[in-house]
MDTraj code that builds the backbone (N, CA, C; nanometers):
import mdtraj as md
import numpy as np

residues = "ALA ASP ALA LEU THR THR LEU GLY VAL ILE GLY VAL ALA ASN PHE LEU LEU GLY TRP PRO THR LEU PRO ALA MET HIS TRP ALA GLY MET GLU THR PHE GLU LEU PRO PRO PRO SER HIS TRP GLY ILE LEU ILE ILE ASN ALA LEU VAL GLU TYR ALA PHE ASP THR THR CYS ALA VAL ALA ILE TYR ALA THR SER ALA VAL VAL THR ALA VAL THR ALA PRO LEU THR ILE PRO LEU ALA MET VAL ALA ASP GLY VAL LEU TYR GLY THR PRO VAL GLY SER ASP GLY TRP GLY TRP".split()
xyz = np.array([
    [-2.3155, 2.1593, 1.6828],
    [-2.4003, 2.0717, 1.6040],
    [-2.3356, 2.0404, 1.4699],
    [-2.2420, 2.1229, 1.4240],
    [-2.1785, 2.0981, 1.2951],
    [-2.0969, 1.9695, 1.2946],
    [-2.0217, 1.9455, 1.4011],
    [-1.9400, 1.8243, 1.4074],
    [-2.0294, 1.7011, 1.4128],
    [-2.1373, 1.7080, 1.4889],
    [-2.2294, 1.5949, 1.4984],
    [-2.2940, 1.5666, 1.3632],
    [-2.3329, 1.6717, 1.2928],
    [-2.3912, 1.6549, 1.1602],
    [-2.2906, 1.5942, 1.0638],
    [-2.1669, 1.6431, 1.0687],
    [-2.0624, 1.5907, 0.9802],
    [-2.0392, 1.4429, 1.0057],
    [-2.0255, 1.4037, 1.1319],
    [-2.0043, 1.2636, 1.1643],
    [-2.1248, 1.1786, 1.1234],
    [-2.2447, 1.2322, 1.1401],
    [-2.3648, 1.1601, 1.0996],
    [-2.3722, 1.1397, 0.9495],
    [-2.3369, 1.2421, 0.8731],
    [-2.3392, 1.2314, 0.7272],
    [-2.2344, 1.1309, 0.6795],
    [-2.1179, 1.1309, 0.7426],
    [-2.0148, 1.0336, 0.7069],
    [-2.0653, 0.8918, 0.7338],
    [-2.1287, 0.8705, 0.8469],
    [-2.1817, 0.7390, 0.8793],
    [-2.2904, 0.6943, 0.7836],
    [-2.3809, 0.7827, 0.7495],
    [-2.4887, 0.7479, 0.6566],
    [-2.4319, 0.7194, 0.5177],
    [-2.3351, 0.8014, 0.4730],
    [-2.2742, 0.7781, 0.3422],
    [-2.2020, 0.6443, 0.3385],
    [-2.1334, 0.6100, 0.4456],
    [-2.0651, 0.4809, 0.4527],
    [-2.1663, 0.3663, 0.4484],
    [-2.2754, 0.3814, 0.5206],
    [-2.3768, 0.2769, 0.5256],
    [-2.4460, 0.2595, 0.3902],
    [-2.4763, 0.3701, 0.3232],
    [-2.5499, 0.3622, 0.1973],
    [-2.4609, 0.3352, 0.0764],
    [-2.3385, 0.3871, 0.0767],
    [-2.2513, 0.3742, -0.0399],
    [-2.1383, 0.2737, -0.0205],
    [-2.0898, 0.2594, 0.1023],
    [-1.9757, 0.1724, 0.1261],
    [-2.0119, 0.0262, 0.1336],
    [-2.1089, -0.0084, 0.2169],
    [-2.1445, -0.1484, 0.2365],
    [-2.2038, -0.2152, 0.1131],
    [-2.2873, -0.1479, 0.0345],
    [-2.3419, -0.2156, -0.0848],
    [-2.2363, -0.2551, -0.1874],
    [-2.1188, -0.1968, -0.1818],
    [-2.0158, -0.2335, -0.2786],
    [-1.9606, -0.3738, -0.2517],
    [-1.9673, -0.4220, -0.1271],
    [-1.9162, -0.5553, -0.0959],
    [-1.9907, -0.6656, -0.1715],
    [-2.1226, -0.6752, -0.1588],
    [-2.1899, -0.7799, -0.2368],
    [-2.1831, -0.7547, -0.3867],
    [-2.1819, -0.6281, -0.4288],
    [-2.1729, -0.5989, -0.5725],
    [-2.0407, -0.6498, -0.6298],
    [-1.9315, -0.6285, -0.5590],
    [-1.8020, -0.6775, -0.6058],
    [-1.7959, -0.8300, -0.6006],
    [-1.8636, -0.8907, -0.5034],
    [-1.8677, -1.0371, -0.4944],
    [-1.9440, -1.0944, -0.6141],
    [-2.0595, -1.0384, -0.6419],
    [-2.1412, -1.0884, -0.7528],
    [-2.0751, -1.0640, -0.8874],
    [-1.9956, -0.9556, -0.8974],
    [-1.9251, -0.9257, -1.0231],
    [-1.8005, -1.0119, -1.0401],
    [-1.7637, -1.0866, -0.9380],
    [-1.6457, -1.1717, -0.9468],
    [-1.5151, -1.0975, -0.9254],
    [-1.5223, -0.9738, -0.8756],
    [-1.4018, -0.8942, -0.8543],
    [-1.3344, -0.9270, -0.7218],
    [-1.4137, -0.9690, -0.6237],
    [-1.3616, -0.9967, -0.4898],
    [-1.4456, -1.1072, -0.4271],
    [-1.3795, -1.2025, -0.3637],
    [-1.4522, -1.3083, -0.2946],
    [-1.4840, -1.2613, -0.1531],
    [-1.6104, -1.2587, -0.1210],
    [-1.6527, -1.2157, 0.0121],
    [-1.6766, -1.3395, 0.0973],
    [-1.5962, -1.3539, 0.2022],
    [-1.6106, -1.4657, 0.2928],
    [-1.5672, -1.4226, 0.4321],
    [-1.6183, -1.4902, 0.5313],
    [-1.5793, -1.4598, 0.6683],
    [-1.4368, -1.5077, 0.6935],
    [-1.3642, -1.4370, 0.7777],
    [-1.2280, -1.4816, 0.8091],
    [-1.2312, -1.6088, 0.8935],
    [-1.1201, -1.6814, 0.8929],
    [-1.1165, -1.8030, 0.9754],
    [-1.1244, -1.7677, 1.1243],
    [-1.1728, -1.8603, 1.2056],
    [-1.1881, -1.8327, 1.3500],
    [-1.0586, -1.7897, 1.4182],
    [-0.9455, -1.8323, 1.3665],
    [-0.8186, -1.7945, 1.4296],
    [-0.7890, -1.6455, 1.4166],
    [-0.8570, -1.5762, 1.3267],
    [-0.8328, -1.4331, 1.3060],
    [-0.9289, -1.3434, 1.3832],
    [-1.0340, -1.4010, 1.4404],
    [-1.1369, -1.3203, 1.5053],
    [-1.0834, -1.2386, 1.6237],
    [-0.9916, -1.2934, 1.6994],
    [-0.9389, -1.2204, 1.8153],
    [-0.8711, -1.0908, 1.7771],
    [-0.7821, -1.0964, 1.6795],
    [-0.7111, -0.9756, 1.6386],
    [-0.8045, -0.8771, 1.5693],
    [-0.9068, -0.9290, 1.4995],
    [-1.0037, -0.8395, 1.4364],
    [-1.0856, -0.7634, 1.5409],
    [-1.1214, -0.8302, 1.6485],
    [-1.1967, -0.7638, 1.7556],
    [-1.1090, -0.6593, 1.8239],
    [-0.9836, -0.6933, 1.8480],
    [-0.8915, -0.5954, 1.9075],
    [-0.8756, -0.4756, 1.8155],
    [-0.8590, -0.5020, 1.6867],
    [-0.8451, -0.3931, 1.5898],
    [-0.9694, -0.3045, 1.5879],
    [-1.0869, -0.3650, 1.5938],
    [-1.2114, -0.2890, 1.5952],
    [-1.2207, -0.2016, 1.7200],
    [-1.1803, -0.2544, 1.8350],
    [-1.1853, -0.1761, 1.9588],
    [-1.0874, -0.0595, 1.9562],
    [-0.9687, -0.0829, 1.9012],
    [-0.8703, 0.0254, 1.8898],
    [-0.9213, 0.1327, 1.7941],
    [-0.9788, 0.0916, 1.6825],
    [-1.0345, 0.1880, 1.5858],
    [-1.1501, 0.2661, 1.6477],
    [-1.2339, 0.1982, 1.7242],
    [-1.3446, 0.2659, 1.7918],
    [-1.2918, 0.3698, 1.8908],
    [-1.1886, 0.3329, 1.9656],
    [-1.1291, 0.4276, 2.0612],
    [-1.0694, 0.5473, 1.9886],
    [-1.0021, 0.5233, 1.8755],
    [-0.9435, 0.6337, 1.7992],
    [-1.0527, 0.7256, 1.7451],
    [-1.1584, 0.6681, 1.6878],
    [-1.2668, 0.7497, 1.6346],
    [-1.3362, 0.8296, 1.7445],
    [-1.3522, 0.7680, 1.8608],
    [-1.4144, 0.8382, 1.9727],
    [-1.3293, 0.9553, 2.0191],
    [-1.1988, 0.9330, 2.0295],
    [-1.1121, 1.0436, 2.0711],
    [-1.1076, 1.1531, 1.9657],
    [-1.1181, 1.1164, 1.8384],
    [-1.1241, 1.2194, 1.7337],
    [-1.2521, 1.3021, 1.7470],
    [-1.3639, 1.2351, 1.7751],
    [-1.4893, 1.3083, 1.7926],
    [-1.4816, 1.4013, 1.9130],
    [-1.4227, 1.3544, 2.0224],
    [-1.4057, 1.4392, 2.1403],
    [-1.3132, 1.5562, 2.1083],
    [-1.2080, 1.5293, 2.0307],
    [-1.1150, 1.6365, 1.9928],
    [-1.1841, 1.7413, 1.9066],
    [-1.2749, 1.6989, 1.8197],
    [-1.3494, 1.7957, 1.7380],
    [-1.4337, 1.8853, 1.8276],
    [-1.4989, 1.8256, 1.9264],
    [-1.5808, 1.9049, 2.0183],
    [-1.4948, 1.9970, 2.1046],
    [-1.3784, 1.9484, 2.1481],
    [-1.2945, 2.0264, 2.2385],
    [-1.2194, 2.1383, 2.1665],
    [-1.1811, 2.1157, 2.0426],
    [-1.1056, 2.2181, 1.9689],
    [-1.1861, 2.2612, 1.8474],
    [-1.1507, 2.2097, 1.7325],
    [-1.2255, 2.2345, 1.6092],
    [-1.1930, 2.1240, 1.5104],
    [-1.2726, 2.1167, 1.4055],
    [-1.2490, 2.0136, 1.3046],
    [-1.1158, 2.0351, 1.2344],
    [-1.0764, 2.1603, 1.2157],
    [-0.9505, 2.1898, 1.1460],
    [-0.8309, 2.1442, 1.2294],
    [-0.8316, 2.1778, 1.3584],
    [-0.7207, 2.1369, 1.4457],
    [-0.7122, 1.9847, 1.4505],
    [-0.8248, 1.9183, 1.4596],
    [-0.8254, 1.7730, 1.4648],
    [-0.7756, 1.7133, 1.3336],
    [-0.8176, 1.7696, 1.2212],
    [-0.7738, 1.7184, 1.0908],
    [-0.6242, 1.7361, 1.0700],
    [-0.5681, 1.8398, 1.1266],
    [-0.4237, 1.8642, 1.1112],
    [-0.3440, 1.7745, 1.2050],
    [-0.3918, 1.7526, 1.3257],
    [-0.3134, 1.6770, 1.4237],
    [-0.3356, 1.5260, 1.4176],
    [-0.4498, 1.4791, 1.3677],
    [-0.4761, 1.3354, 1.3643],
    [-0.3722, 1.2576, 1.2837],
    [-0.3253, 1.3067, 1.1691],
    [-0.2221, 1.2308, 1.0956],
    [-0.0905, 1.2169, 1.1719],
    [-0.0712, 1.2954, 1.2759],
    [0.0512, 1.2830, 1.3553],
    [0.0555, 1.1522, 1.4333],
    [-0.0560, 1.0800, 1.4374],
    [-0.0552, 0.9503, 1.5047],
    [0.0303, 0.8488, 1.4292],
    [0.0514, 0.8700, 1.2999],
    [0.1315, 0.7756, 1.2211],
    [0.2775, 0.7788, 1.2652],
    [0.3448, 0.8962, 1.2657],
    [0.4829, 0.8943, 1.3156],
    [0.4911, 0.8582, 1.4637],
    [0.3878, 0.8910, 1.5405],
    [0.3866, 0.8528, 1.6809],
    [0.3847, 0.7004, 1.6949],
    [0.3083, 0.6333, 1.6086],
    [0.3052, 0.4867, 1.6103],
    [0.4412, 0.4294, 1.5707],
    [0.5106, 0.4942, 1.4784],
    [0.6440, 0.4476, 1.4393],
    [0.7420, 0.4580, 1.5552],
    [0.7335, 0.5670, 1.6286],
    [0.8200, 0.5840, 1.7457],
    [0.7854, 0.4800, 1.8516],
    [0.6567, 0.4556, 1.8724],
    [0.6150, 0.3555, 1.9704],
    [0.6646, 0.2164, 1.9305],
    [0.6602, 0.1843, 1.8015],
    [0.7153, 0.0558, 1.7560],
    [0.8639, 0.0470, 1.7866],
    [0.9351, 0.1578, 1.7673],
    [1.0784, 0.1582, 1.7967],
    [1.1061, 0.1360, 1.9439],
    [1.0254, 0.1988, 2.0290],
    [1.0464, 0.1869, 2.1732],
    [1.0034, 0.0494, 2.2242],
    [0.8868, 0.0030, 2.1808],
    [0.8329, -0.1227, 2.2331],
    [0.8984, -0.2465, 2.1731],
    [0.9251, -0.2418, 2.0428],
    [0.9710, -0.3626, 1.9740],
    [1.1126, -0.3517, 1.9183],
    [1.1746, -0.2362, 1.9328],
    [1.3099, -0.2185, 1.8820],
    [1.3168, -0.2095, 1.7310],
    [1.2061, -0.1749, 1.6667],
    [1.2042, -0.1617, 1.5216],
    [1.2819, -0.0369, 1.4823],
    [1.3871, -0.0520, 1.4005],
    [1.4644, 0.0667, 1.3627],
    [1.3875, 0.1523, 1.2622],
    [1.3973, 0.2816, 1.2795],
    [1.3382, 0.3743, 1.1836],
    [1.4526, 0.4221, 1.0955],
    [1.4449, 0.3881, 0.9676],
    [1.5517, 0.4233, 0.8741],
    [1.5522, 0.5706, 0.8400],
    [1.6506, 0.6108, 0.7622],
    [1.6624, 0.7506, 0.7248],
    [1.5474, 0.7937, 0.6345],
    [1.4840, 0.6967, 0.5665],
    [1.3682, 0.7309, 0.4844],
    [1.2397, 0.7388, 0.5664],
    [1.2459, 0.7060, 0.6959],
    [1.1322, 0.7188, 0.7838],
    [1.0404, 0.5985, 0.7879],
    [1.0694, 0.4951, 0.7094],
    [0.9805, 0.3802, 0.7038],
    [1.0320, 0.2609, 0.7829],
    [1.1563, 0.2612, 0.8208],
    [1.2109, 0.1514, 0.8993],
    [1.2397, 0.0262, 0.8184],
    [1.2607, 0.0434, 0.6873],
    [1.2884, -0.0726, 0.6018],
    [1.4349, -0.0848, 0.5728],
])
top = md.Topology()
chain = top.add_chain()
for i, resn in enumerate(residues, 1):
    res = top.add_residue(resn, chain, resSeq=i)
    for name in ("N", "CA", "C"):
        top.add_atom(name, md.element.get_by_symbol(name[0]), res)
traj = md.Trajectory(xyz[None], top)
């Protein structure tokens, strides 16, 4: 129940504290809030589905192992993505690890 409570609290905090900042920043003139053009909707939906899949697998990993193991191993997806870019697209990974 601890993992479920933690995920629930994160969701409620995001809903109550994260979303209200968007209109506040718009009204303050700090950021223009507008919908993206229709040509961007496809990639945004794909991105949302990938993020949903990642969050779901993280939640399953918390249940299967522990929150600590998941927190330590989840950042390993970043270098894994770099390797996948190298394999799929031939992107070179430089000696600094960023591929620039």
